[in-house]
TORKOL-4160 file (C-alpha; in steps of 0.2 Angstrom, whole numbers, padded with zeros to 4 digits, m for minus):
425
<pt num="1" X="0467" Y="m0164" Z="0292"/>
<pt num="2" X="0450" Y="m0166" Z="0284"/>
<pt num="3" X="0448" Y="m0147" Z="0287"/>
<pt num="4" X="0464" Y="m0143" Z="0279"/>
<pt num="5" X="0460" Y="m0154" Z="0264"/>
<pt num="6" X="0443" Y="m0146" Z="0262"/>
<pt num="7" X="0452" Y="m0128" Z="0263"/>
<pt num="8" X="0464" Y="m0133" Z="0249"/>
<pt num="9" X="0450" Y="m0140" Z="0238"/>
<pt num="10" X="0441" Y="m0123" Z="0240"/>
<pt num="11" X="0455" Y="m0112" Z="0237"/>
<pt num="12" X="0470" Y="m0118" Z="0228"/>
<pt num="13" X="0477" Y="m0100" Z="0225"/>
<pt num="14" X="0494" Y="m0097" Z="0233"/>
<pt num="15" X="0497" Y="m0080" Z="0242"/>
<pt num="16" X="0513" Y="m0070" Z="0245"/>
<pt num="17" X="0517" Y="m0066" Z="0263"/>
<pt num="18" X="0513" Y="m0048" Z="0259"/>
<pt num="19" X="0497" Y="m0051" Z="0251"/>
<pt num="20" X="0492" Y="m0063" Z="0265"/>
<pt num="21" X="0496" Y="m0050" Z="0279"/>
<pt num="22" X="0486" Y="m0037" Z="0270"/>
<pt num="23" X="0471" Y="m0049" Z="0271"/>
<pt num="24" X="0474" Y="m0053" Z="0289"/>
<pt num="25" X="0476" Y="m0035" Z="0294"/>
<pt num="26" X="0460" Y="m0031" Z="0284"/>
<pt num="27" X="0452" Y="m0044" Z="0295"/>
<pt num="28" X="0460" Y="m0038" Z="0311"/>
<pt num="29" X="0452" Y="m0021" Z="0309"/>
<pt num="30" X="0436" Y="m0029" Z="0314"/>
<pt num="31" X="0443" Y="m0032" Z="0331"/>
<pt num="32" X="0445" Y="m0013" Z="0335"/>
<pt num="33" X="0442" Y="m0010" Z="0354"/>
<pt num="34" X="0446" Y="0001" Z="0369"/>
<pt num="35" X="0458" Y="m0008" Z="0381"/>
<pt num="36" X="0464" Y="m0002" Z="0398"/>
<pt num="37" X="0481" Y="m0007" Z="0405"/>
<pt num="38" X="0497" Y="m0001" Z="0413"/>
<pt num="39" X="0511" Y="0006" Z="0402"/>
<pt num="40" X="0527" Y="m0004" Z="0402"/>
<pt num="41" X="0543" Y="m0004" Z="0392"/>
<pt num="42" X="0540" Y="0013" Z="0384"/>
<pt num="43" X="0552" Y="0019" Z="0370"/>
<pt num="44" X="0552" Y="0031" Z="0356"/>
<pt num="45" X="0558" Y="0028" Z="0338"/>
<pt num="46" X="0569" Y="0040" Z="0328"/>
<pt num="47" X="0554" Y="0047" Z="0319"/>
<pt num="48" X="0545" Y="0050" Z="0336"/>
<pt num="49" X="0533" Y="0036" Z="0336"/>
<pt num="50" X="0529" Y="0028" Z="0353"/>
<pt num="51" X="0531" Y="0010" Z="0356"/>
<pt num="52" X="0525" Y="0003" Z="0372"/>
<pt num="53" X="0517" Y="m0012" Z="0381"/>
<pt num="54" X="0500" Y="m0013" Z="0390"/>
<pt num="55" X="0500" Y="m0024" Z="0405"/>
<pt num="56" X="0484" Y="m0031" Z="0413"/>
<pt num="57" X="0484" Y="m0029" Z="0432"/>
<pt num="58" X="0474" Y="m0045" Z="0435"/>
<pt num="59" X="0485" Y="m0058" Z="0427"/>
<pt num="60" X="0499" Y="m0048" Z="0420"/>
<pt num="61" X="0494" Y="m0052" Z="0401"/>
<pt num="62" X="0504" Y="m0040" Z="0390"/>
<pt num="63" X="0500" Y="m0033" Z="0372"/>
<pt num="64" X="0512" Y="m0024" Z="0362"/>
<pt num="65" X="0506" Y="m0006" Z="0356"/>
<pt num="66" X="0511" Y="0008" Z="0345"/>
<pt num="67" X="0505" Y="0025" Z="0343"/>
<pt num="68" X="0511" Y="0036" Z="0328"/>
<pt num="69" X="0519" Y="0053" Z="0332"/>
<pt num="70" X="0505" Y="0064" Z="0325"/>
<pt num="71" X="0492" Y="0055" Z="0336"/>
<pt num="72" X="0503" Y="0055" Z="0351"/>
<pt num="73" X="0506" Y="0073" Z="0351"/>
<pt num="74" X="0487" Y="0076" Z="0348"/>
<pt num="75" X="0482" Y="0071" Z="0365"/>
<pt num="76" X="0495" Y="0079" Z="0376"/>
<pt num="77" X="0498" Y="0063" Z="0386"/>
<pt num="78" X="0515" Y="0059" Z="0392"/>
<pt num="79" X="0517" Y="0040" Z="0392"/>
<pt num="80" X="0527" Y="0033" Z="0407"/>
<pt num="81" X="0530" Y="0016" Z="0414"/>
<pt num="82" X="0516" Y="0012" Z="0427"/>
<pt num="83" X="0504" Y="0025" Z="0420"/>
<pt num="84" X="0486" Y="0018" Z="0418"/>
<pt num="85" X="0478" Y="0022" Z="0401"/>
<pt num="86" X="0464" Y="0018" Z="0389"/>
<pt num="87" X="0470" Y="0015" Z="0371"/>
<pt num="88" X="0457" Y="0014" Z="0357"/>
<pt num="89" X="0462" Y="0006" Z="0341"/>
<pt num="90" X="0464" Y="m0010" Z="0332"/>
<pt num="91" X="0477" Y="m0024" Z="0330"/>
<pt num="92" X="0489" Y="m0026" Z="0316"/>
<pt num="93" X="0504" Y="m0037" Z="0310"/>
<pt num="94" X="0519" Y="m0026" Z="0305"/>
<pt num="95" X="0524" Y="m0034" Z="0289"/>
<pt num="96" X="0543" Y="m0030" Z="0290"/>
<pt num="97" X="0545" Y="m0039" Z="0306"/>
<pt num="98" X="0529" Y="m0050" Z="0308"/>
<pt num="99" X="0527" Y="m0042" Z="0325"/>
<pt num="100" X="0509" Y="m0041" Z="0331"/>
<pt num="101" X="0504" Y="m0025" Z="0339"/>
<pt num="102" X="0489" Y="m0015" Z="0344"/>
<pt num="103" X="0489" Y="0002" Z="0334"/>
<pt num="104" X="0482" Y="0015" Z="0346"/>
<pt num="105" X="0472" Y="0029" Z="0337"/>
<pt num="106" X="0468" Y="0037" Z="0354"/>
<pt num="107" X="0475" Y="0037" Z="0371"/>
<pt num="108" X="0468" Y="0044" Z="0387"/>
<pt num="109" X="0471" Y="0043" Z="0406"/>
<pt num="110" X="0461" Y="0030" Z="0415"/>
<pt num="111" X="0453" Y="0033" Z="0432"/>
<pt num="112" X="0444" Y="0049" Z="0437"/>
<pt num="113" X="0457" Y="0053" Z="0450"/>
<pt num="114" X="0471" Y="0054" Z="0437"/>
<pt num="115" X="0460" Y="0064" Z="0425"/>
<pt num="116" X="0457" Y="0077" Z="0438"/>
<pt num="117" X="0475" Y="0078" Z="0443"/>
<pt num="118" X="0480" Y="0081" Z="0424"/>
<pt num="119" X="0466" Y="0093" Z="0422"/>
<pt num="120" X="0472" Y="0103" Z="0437"/>
<pt num="121" X="0490" Y="0102" Z="0431"/>
<pt num="122" X="0486" Y="0108" Z="0413"/>
<pt num="123" X="0474" Y="0122" Z="0420"/>
<pt num="124" X="0488" Y="0129" Z="0431"/>
<pt num="125" X="0500" Y="0129" Z="0416"/>
<pt num="126" X="0487" Y="0138" Z="0405"/>
<pt num="127" X="0483" Y="0150" Z="0419"/>
<pt num="128" X="0501" Y="0155" Z="0421"/>
<pt num="129" X="0502" Y="0158" Z="0403"/>
<pt num="130" X="0487" Y="0170" Z="0404"/>
<pt num="131" X="0475" Y="0160" Z="0394"/>
<pt num="132" X="0461" Y="0164" Z="0406"/>
<pt num="133" X="0465" Y="0182" Z="0409"/>
<pt num="134" X="0450" Y="0194" Z="0407"/>
<pt num="135" X="0460" Y="0207" Z="0398"/>
<pt num="136" X="0463" Y="0195" Z="0383"/>
<pt num="137" X="0444" Y="0191" Z="0381"/>
<pt num="138" X="0436" Y="0200" Z="0366"/>
<pt num="139" X="0418" Y="0206" Z="0366"/>
<pt num="140" X="0405" Y="0198" Z="0356"/>
<pt num="141" X="0402" Y="0209" Z="0341"/>
<pt num="142" X="0385" Y="0219" Z="0341"/>
<pt num="143" X="0374" Y="0215" Z="0327"/>
<pt num="144" X="0384" Y="0200" Z="0321"/>
<pt num="145" X="0376" Y="0189" Z="0307"/>
<pt num="146" X="0390" Y="0178" Z="0301"/>
<pt num="147" X="0391" Y="0164" Z="0314"/>
<pt num="148" X="0401" Y="0148" Z="0313"/>
<pt num="149" X="0395" Y="0133" Z="0324"/>
<pt num="150" X="0404" Y="0117" Z="0329"/>
<pt num="151" X="0394" Y="0104" Z="0337"/>
<pt num="152" X="0386" Y="0086" Z="0334"/>
<pt num="153" X="0371" Y="0086" Z="0324"/>
<pt num="154" X="0365" Y="0071" Z="0332"/>
<pt num="155" X="0360" Y="0078" Z="0349"/>
<pt num="156" X="0347" Y="0091" Z="0354"/>
<pt num="157" X="0360" Y="0105" Z="0356"/>
<pt num="158" X="0358" Y="0112" Z="0338"/>
<pt num="159" X="0339" Y="0112" Z="0340"/>
<pt num="160" X="0340" Y="0122" Z="0356"/>
<pt num="161" X="0352" Y="0134" Z="0348"/>
<pt num="162" X="0342" Y="0136" Z="0332"/>
<pt num="163" X="0325" Y="0138" Z="0341"/>
<pt num="164" X="0332" Y="0153" Z="0351"/>
<pt num="165" X="0342" Y="0161" Z="0338"/>
<pt num="166" X="0327" Y="0171" Z="0331"/>
<pt num="167" X="0324" Y="0179" Z="0314"/>
<pt num="168" X="0338" Y="0192" Z="0313"/>
<pt num="169" X="0345" Y="0187" Z="0296"/>
<pt num="170" X="0359" Y="0176" Z="0303"/>
<pt num="171" X="0370" Y="0167" Z="0291"/>
<pt num="172" X="0375" Y="0151" Z="0301"/>
<pt num="173" X="0388" Y="0139" Z="0295"/>
<pt num="174" X="0389" Y="0122" Z="0304"/>
<pt num="175" X="0402" Y="0109" Z="0305"/>
<pt num="176" X="0396" Y="0092" Z="0312"/>
<pt num="177" X="0409" Y="0086" Z="0324"/>
<pt num="178" X="0411" Y="0072" Z="0337"/>
<pt num="179" X="0411" Y="0080" Z="0354"/>
<pt num="180" X="0412" Y="0065" Z="0366"/>
<pt num="181" X="0428" Y="0059" Z="0374"/>
<pt num="182" X="0446" Y="0060" Z="0368"/>
<pt num="183" X="0441" Y="0054" Z="0351"/>
<pt num="184" X="0433" Y="0071" Z="0347"/>
<pt num="185" X="0449" Y="0080" Z="0348"/>
<pt num="186" X="0454" Y="0078" Z="0330"/>
<pt num="187" X="0437" Y="0082" Z="0323"/>
<pt num="188" X="0436" Y="0098" Z="0334"/>
<pt num="189" X="0454" Y="0104" Z="0329"/>
<pt num="190" X="0449" Y="0101" Z="0310"/>
<pt num="191" X="0433" Y="0110" Z="0312"/>
<pt num="192" X="0442" Y="0125" Z="0320"/>
<pt num="193" X="0455" Y="0126" Z="0307"/>
<pt num="194" X="0442" Y="0125" Z="0293"/>
<pt num="195" X="0433" Y="0140" Z="0301"/>
<pt num="196" X="0449" Y="0150" Z="0302"/>
<pt num="197" X="0448" Y="0151" Z="0283"/>
<pt num="198" X="0430" Y="0156" Z="0283"/>
<pt num="199" X="0422" Y="0173" Z="0284"/>
<pt num="200" X="0413" Y="0173" Z="0301"/>
<pt num="201" X="0411" Y="0185" Z="0315"/>
<pt num="202" X="0408" Y="0173" Z="0329"/>
<pt num="203" X="0413" Y="0155" Z="0332"/>
<pt num="204" X="0401" Y="0145" Z="0344"/>
<pt num="205" X="0407" Y="0128" Z="0351"/>
<pt num="206" X="0393" Y="0118" Z="0359"/>
<pt num="207" X="0389" Y="0101" Z="0368"/>
<pt num="208" X="0379" Y="0096" Z="0382"/>
<pt num="209" X="0385" Y="0091" Z="0400"/>
<pt num="210" X="0394" Y="0075" Z="0404"/>
<pt num="211" X="0407" Y="0067" Z="0415"/>
<pt num="212" X="0425" Y="0072" Z="0415"/>
<pt num="213" X="0429" Y="0058" Z="0403"/>
<pt num="214" X="0416" Y="0063" Z="0391"/>
<pt num="215" X="0423" Y="0081" Z="0392"/>
<pt num="216" X="0441" Y="0076" Z="0389"/>
<pt num="217" X="0442" Y="0084" Z="0371"/>
<pt num="218" X="0438" Y="0101" Z="0378"/>
<pt num="219" X="0452" Y="0099" Z="0391"/>
<pt num="220" X="0465" Y="0096" Z="0377"/>
<pt num="221" X="0479" Y="0108" Z="0376"/>
<pt num="222" X="0480" Y="0109" Z="0357"/>
<pt num="223" X="0462" Y="0113" Z="0356"/>
<pt num="224" X="0463" Y="0127" Z="0370"/>
<pt num="225" X="0477" Y="0135" Z="0360"/>
<pt num="226" X="0468" Y="0135" Z="0344"/>
<pt num="227" X="0453" Y="0143" Z="0353"/>
<pt num="228" X="0464" Y="0156" Z="0360"/>
<pt num="229" X="0472" Y="0160" Z="0344"/>
<pt num="230" X="0456" Y="0160" Z="0334"/>
<pt num="231" X="0454" Y="0176" Z="0323"/>
<pt num="232" X="0436" Y="0180" Z="0329"/>
<pt num="233" X="0428" Y="0179" Z="0346"/>
<pt num="234" X="0423" Y="0162" Z="0352"/>
<pt num="235" X="0408" Y="0157" Z="0363"/>
<pt num="236" X="0409" Y="0141" Z="0372"/>
<pt num="237" X="0392" Y="0132" Z="0377"/>
<pt num="238" X="0400" Y="0117" Z="0384"/>
<pt num="239" X="0392" Y="0107" Z="0398"/>
<pt num="240" X="0384" Y="0116" Z="0412"/>
<pt num="241" X="0390" Y="0127" Z="0426"/>
<pt num="242" X="0398" Y="0112" Z="0436"/>
<pt num="243" X="0407" Y="0107" Z="0420"/>
<pt num="244" X="0421" Y="0119" Z="0418"/>
<pt num="245" X="0431" Y="0114" Z="0403"/>
<pt num="246" X="0448" Y="0122" Z="0399"/>
<pt num="247" X="0441" Y="0128" Z="0382"/>
<pt num="248" X="0426" Y="0136" Z="0391"/>
<pt num="249" X="0439" Y="0145" Z="0402"/>
<pt num="250" X="0449" Y="0151" Z="0387"/>
<pt num="251" X="0434" Y="0156" Z="0376"/>
<pt num="252" X="0429" Y="0175" Z="0375"/>
<pt num="253" X="0412" Y="0170" Z="0382"/>
<pt num="254" X="0407" Y="0154" Z="0391"/>
<pt num="255" X="0389" Y="0150" Z="0394"/>
<pt num="256" X="0380" Y="0135" Z="0401"/>
<pt num="257" X="0368" Y="0131" Z="0387"/>
<pt num="258" X="0366" Y="0133" Z="0369"/>
<pt num="259" X="0350" Y="0143" Z="0372"/>
<pt num="260" X="0361" Y="0156" Z="0381"/>
<pt num="261" X="0373" Y="0156" Z="0367"/>
<pt num="262" X="0360" Y="0161" Z="0355"/>
<pt num="263" X="0354" Y="0174" Z="0367"/>
<pt num="264" X="0371" Y="0182" Z="0367"/>
<pt num="265" X="0370" Y="0183" Z="0349"/>
<pt num="266" X="0353" Y="0190" Z="0348"/>
<pt num="267" X="0354" Y="0202" Z="0363"/>
<pt num="268" X="0361" Y="0217" Z="0353"/>
<pt num="269" X="0348" Y="0215" Z="0339"/>
<pt num="270" X="0334" Y="0215" Z="0352"/>
<pt num="271" X="0341" Y="0230" Z="0360"/>
<pt num="272" X="0342" Y="0239" Z="0343"/>
<pt num="273" X="0323" Y="0235" Z="0341"/>
<pt num="274" X="0320" Y="0243" Z="0358"/>
<pt num="275" X="0331" Y="0258" Z="0354"/>
<pt num="276" X="0322" Y="0261" Z="0338"/>
<pt num="277" X="0305" Y="0260" Z="0346"/>
<pt num="278" X="0310" Y="0273" Z="0359"/>
<pt num="279" X="0318" Y="0283" Z="0345"/>
<pt num="280" X="0301" Y="0282" Z="0336"/>
<pt num="281" X="0292" Y="0288" Z="0351"/>
<pt num="282" X="0304" Y="0302" Z="0354"/>
<pt num="283" X="0302" Y="0308" Z="0335"/>
<pt num="284" X="0283" Y="0307" Z="0336"/>
<pt num="285" X="0283" Y="0317" Z="0353"/>
<pt num="286" X="0296" Y="0330" Z="0345"/>
<pt num="287" X="0285" Y="0331" Z="0329"/>
<pt num="288" X="0269" Y="0334" Z="0340"/>
<pt num="289" X="0279" Y="0348" Z="0350"/>
<pt num="290" X="0284" Y="0356" Z="0334"/>
<pt num="291" X="0266" Y="0356" Z="0327"/>
<pt num="292" X="0260" Y="0363" Z="0343"/>
<pt num="293" X="0273" Y="0377" Z="0342"/>
<pt num="294" X="0269" Y="0380" Z="0324"/>
<pt num="295" X="0250" Y="0380" Z="0327"/>
<pt num="296" X="0252" Y="0393" Z="0341"/>
<pt num="297" X="0264" Y="0404" Z="0330"/>
<pt num="298" X="0251" Y="0403" Z="0316"/>
<pt num="299" X="0237" Y="0408" Z="0328"/>
<pt num="300" X="0247" Y="0423" Z="0334"/>
<pt num="301" X="0250" Y="0428" Z="0316"/>
<pt num="302" X="0232" Y="0426" Z="0312"/>
<pt num="303" X="0228" Y="0438" Z="0326"/>
<pt num="304" X="0241" Y="0451" Z="0320"/>
<pt num="305" X="0234" Y="0450" Z="0303"/>
<pt num="306" X="0216" Y="0451" Z="0309"/>
<pt num="307" X="0221" Y="0467" Z="0319"/>
<pt num="308" X="0229" Y="0474" Z="0303"/>
<pt num="309" X="0213" Y="0470" Z="0293"/>
<pt num="310" X="0202" Y="0478" Z="0306"/>
<pt num="311" X="0213" Y="0494" Z="0305"/>
<pt num="312" X="0212" Y="0494" Z="0286"/>
<pt num="313" X="0193" Y="0492" Z="0287"/>
<pt num="314" X="0192" Y="0506" Z="0300"/>
<pt num="315" X="0202" Y="0517" Z="0289"/>
<pt num="316" X="0191" Y="0513" Z="0274"/>
<pt num="317" X="0176" Y="0517" Z="0284"/>
<pt num="318" X="0183" Y="0534" Z="0289"/>
<pt num="319" X="0188" Y="0538" Z="0271"/>
<pt num="320" X="0171" Y="0532" Z="0266"/>
<pt num="321" X="0162" Y="0544" Z="0278"/>
<pt num="322" X="0173" Y="0558" Z="0273"/>
<pt num="323" X="0168" Y="0555" Z="0255"/>
<pt num="324" X="0150" Y="0555" Z="0259"/>
<pt num="325" X="0152" Y="0572" Z="0268"/>
<pt num="326" X="0161" Y="0579" Z="0253"/>
<pt num="327" X="0149" Y="0572" Z="0241"/>
<pt num="328" X="0134" Y="0579" Z="0251"/>
<pt num="329" X="0143" Y="0596" Z="0251"/>
<pt num="330" X="0146" Y="0596" Z="0233"/>
<pt num="331" X="0127" Y="0592" Z="0230"/>
<pt num="332" X="0122" Y="0607" Z="0240"/>
<pt num="333" X="0134" Y="0618" Z="0230"/>
<pt num="334" X="0127" Y="0611" Z="0214"/>
<pt num="335" X="0109" Y="0614" Z="0221"/>
<pt num="336" X="0114" Y="0632" Z="0225"/>
<pt num="337" X="0122" Y="0635" Z="0209"/>
<pt num="338" X="0107" Y="0628" Z="0200"/>
<pt num="339" X="0095" Y="0639" Z="0209"/>
<pt num="340" X="0106" Y="0654" Z="0206"/>
<pt num="341" X="0107" Y="0650" Z="0188"/>
<pt num="342" X="0088" Y="0648" Z="0187"/>
<pt num="343" X="0086" Y="0665" Z="0195"/>
<pt num="344" X="0099" Y="0672" Z="0183"/>
<pt num="345" X="0090" Y="0665" Z="0168"/>
<pt num="346" X="0074" Y="0673" Z="0174"/>
<pt num="347" X="0083" Y="0689" Z="0177"/>
<pt num="348" X="0094" Y="0688" Z="0162"/>
<pt num="349" X="0091" Y="0694" Z="0145"/>
<pt num="350" X="0083" Y="0683" Z="0133"/>
<pt num="351" X="0099" Y="0682" Z="0123"/>
<pt num="352" X="0107" Y="0672" Z="0136"/>
<pt num="353" X="0093" Y="0660" Z="0139"/>
<pt num="354" X="0099" Y="0648" Z="0127"/>
<pt num="355" X="0116" Y="0648" Z="0134"/>
<pt num="356" X="0110" Y="0647" Z="0152"/>
<pt num="357" X="0098" Y="0633" Z="0147"/>
<pt num="358" X="0113" Y="0623" Z="0140"/>
<pt num="359" X="0123" Y="0626" Z="0155"/>
<pt num="360" X="0109" Y="0620" Z="0166"/>
<pt num="361" X="0108" Y="0604" Z="0156"/>
<pt num="362" X="0126" Y="0602" Z="0158"/>
<pt num="363" X="0126" Y="0604" Z="0177"/>
<pt num="364" X="0111" Y="0592" Z="0178"/>
<pt num="365" X="0121" Y="0579" Z="0168"/>
<pt num="366" X="0136" Y="0582" Z="0180"/>
<pt num="367" X="0124" Y="0580" Z="0194"/>
<pt num="368" X="0118" Y="0563" Z="0187"/>
<pt num="369" X="0135" Y="0557" Z="0184"/>
<pt num="370" X="0140" Y="0561" Z="0202"/>
<pt num="371" X="0125" Y="0553" Z="0209"/>
<pt num="372" X="0127" Y="0538" Z="0198"/>
<pt num="373" X="0145" Y="0536" Z="0205"/>
<pt num="374" X="0140" Y="0538" Z="0223"/>
<pt num="375" X="0144" Y="0522" Z="0232"/>
<pt num="376" X="0129" Y="0523" Z="0243"/>
<pt num="377" X="0118" Y="0524" Z="0228"/>
<pt num="378" X="0126" Y="0509" Z="0220"/>
<pt num="379" X="0124" Y="0499" Z="0235"/>
<pt num="380" X="0105" Y="0504" Z="0236"/>
<pt num="381" X="0103" Y="0499" Z="0219"/>
<pt num="382" X="0108" Y="0481" Z="0224"/>
<pt num="383" X="0126" Y="0482" Z="0219"/>
<pt num="384" X="0140" Y="0477" Z="0231"/>
<pt num="385" X="0158" Y="0480" Z="0233"/>
<pt num="386" X="0169" Y="0464" Z="0233"/>
<pt num="387" X="0186" Y="0464" Z="0241"/>
<pt num="388" X="0199" Y="0451" Z="0243"/>
<pt num="389" X="0215" Y="0453" Z="0254"/>
<pt num="390" X="0210" Y="0471" Z="0256"/>
<pt num="391" X="0209" Y="0475" Z="0237"/>
<pt num="392" X="0194" Y="0478" Z="0227"/>
<pt num="393" X="0190" Y="0464" Z="0215"/>
<pt num="394" X="0189" Y="0470" Z="0197"/>
<pt num="395" X="0192" Y="0454" Z="0188"/>
<pt num="396" X="0194" Y="0435" Z="0192"/>
<pt num="397" X="0213" Y="0436" Z="0193"/>
<pt num="398" X="0211" Y="0447" Z="0209"/>
<pt num="399" X="0206" Y="0432" Z="0219"/>
<pt num="400" X="0207" Y="0412" Z="0219"/>
<pt num="401" X="0198" Y="0397" Z="0226"/>
<pt num="402" X="0199" Y="0395" Z="0245"/>
<pt num="403" X="0201" Y="0414" Z="0248"/>
<pt num="404" X="0189" Y="0424" Z="0259"/>
<pt num="405" X="0179" Y="0438" Z="0251"/>
<pt num="406" X="0172" Y="0453" Z="0259"/>
<pt num="407" X="0156" Y="0459" Z="0251"/>
<pt num="408" X="0150" Y="0477" Z="0256"/>
<pt num="409" X="0131" Y="0479" Z="0253"/>
<pt num="410" X="0119" Y="0493" Z="0258"/>
<pt num="411" X="0117" Y="0488" Z="0277"/>
<pt num="412" X="0133" Y="0478" Z="0281"/>
<pt num="413" X="0147" Y="0466" Z="0275"/>
<pt num="414" X="0146" Y="0448" Z="0270"/>
<pt num="415" X="0161" Y="0437" Z="0272"/>
<pt num="416" X="0162" Y="0422" Z="0260"/>
<pt num="417" X="0174" Y="0409" Z="0253"/>
<pt num="418" X="0178" Y="0406" Z="0234"/>
<pt num="419" X="0173" Y="0389" Z="0229"/>
<pt num="420" X="0173" Y="0390" Z="0210"/>
<pt num="421" X="0178" Y="0403" Z="0197"/>
<pt num="422" X="0170" Y="0404" Z="0180"/>
<pt num="423" X="0181" Y="0415" Z="0169"/>
<pt num="424" X="0172" Y="0423" Z="0154"/>
<pt num="425" X="0179" Y="0417" Z="0138"/>
């Protein structure tokens, strides 16, 4: 009584039933828990909600439970009397009836034996529908860059994946999701549906290994169907080799670790680098081969040109010798004419002396001109005959820097190269 009196003194506000139940239900949310029991008195309402009781095996204690239709369909569990389950949720008083119920947010099978049995049952069903068939699996795109990742950011999984991804310009989008147990189903489904609207080339779903109970979400039928119908190829790095999840069997590529998932994405890029290196070596080798062929071809051309040049020089020497012989004969003729004319002058009449004298002078002048134009005489005087490309150089335009020049002097030929040209202004 004293306690009630004290309460009344502290709070004199009067609440409606509705307001009071709101306060109570708010407080009851703090009593959320996972409870295990045997299903009894199962029935479904007109809207599809499931109403059932959970009974304790030890002392037959009973608690009324409810799971809404959307949550019930999410986990793919068929509630039957006698089925042992684990329900996760919190208690609540339903205002219209004042009924106290445990509102289950998550339901899952209890006991590893039952989990394995249901796992094999669903596995067989999906196998018969062709979800695991090799012909439906899509290859991972080569040189992909836009990657979607679904995993928990709390563990070491994402670090292992990132450390092995390398620097190939990947654009990675990550959605943080629960990956542990049955409660992860809604997160995983939501993440997949978000990525369906994103522009990605590959989806990667990752988590570490674990027990059959911890892997429950990845053996969910709805999740398997979402993975199978995802628009882009899916890589599943779920558990290890011994942890074969149904999502892993359905995915286009199943690997045992996040590191291997990263390798699957980088392999085509690494192969491309190796290909480019081999191609580079092939190009260099081919280029060297072409250079060698060109060098040999040029050498052959040089030999041919040298042969033509030698032929031209030989022809020149032949002509030069003939010219020398002709000039020598002409000099002899002139000498003979000169002697004859001198004799004629002596023998001729004095009237012709002047005429003959002028004629002699003219012949002497011609002789000087001929001698002055004799190539041999010019060479003996220190002059030379310069030729470039077989032609006599008369002006600077007849040659250019870098060209070879043949200088004919008195006792041979000098071959030189033009380093500079000074043109007379």
